C-alpha positions in Angstrom: 126.5 75.8 43.9 125.1 78.1 45.4 121.7 79.6 45.3 119.2 82.1 46.7 115.8 81.0 48.2 112.8 82.4 47.5 109.6 82.4 48.6 106.9 82.1 46.6 105.2 85.7 46.8 108.8 86.9 45.3 109.8 84.6 43.3 106.0 86.1 41.6 107.3 89.5 42.7 110.9 89.8 41.0 109.4 86.9 38.1 110.7 88.6 34.7 111.3 91.9 36.2 114.6 93.4 35.0 117.7 93.4 38.0 120.1 95.7 35.4 119.9 96.5 32.7 118.9 94.8 30.0 119.1 91.2 32.4 115.4 89.9 34.1 114.4 87.6 37.4 114.7 84.6 35.8 113.6 81.9 38.4 113.7 78.0 38.8 112.8 75.6 40.9 115.0 72.8 42.1 114.8 69.5 42.7 113.1 69.8 46.2 109.9 72.4 43.9 112.0 75.1 45.7 111.8 78.6 44.0 115.4 80.0 43.4 118.0 83.2 41.4 121.8 82.7 40.8 123.7 84.6 43.1 124.5 86.3 39.4 121.4 87.5 39.8 121.8 88.5 44.0 124.7 90.2 42.9 123.9 92.1 39.4 121.3 93.6 41.1 121.1 97.2 40.7 116.9 97.9 41.0 116.1 99.6 43.9 113.1 97.8 44.0 114.3 94.5 44.3 117.8 95.3 46.9 116.4 93.4 48.8 118.0 89.5 47.2 121.1 90.8 48.0 119.8 89.0 51.2 118.3 85.8 50.7 119.4 83.1 51.6 121.8 81.0 50.2 120.8 77.0 49.7 123.0 74.3 47.1 121.7 74.0 43.9 120.5 70.4 43.7 119.1 70.9 40.2 116.2 71.5 38.0 113.0 69.6 39.1 111.4 67.2 36.7 107.8 67.0 36.8 105.6 63.8 36.7 103.4 63.1 35.7 100.3 64.5 38.1 102.5 67.0 40.0 100.8 69.7 41.5 104.0 72.0 42.4 104.2 75.7 40.7 
């Protein structure tokens, strides 16, 4: 499954923002610590402020990031 790759700045820009009526971006971290959004969020975005997400690079989803004690990834 492919997902859209975000930088930390892009993640902070879209997090919790509406991408279409009553639907909100929900970036998550993958196993490598990458911030990503679903291709559904990318494809269904109609908010003119965030149309740039349609051009995000796609990467393979590797699973959910699971923090370990002492981890400093944000």
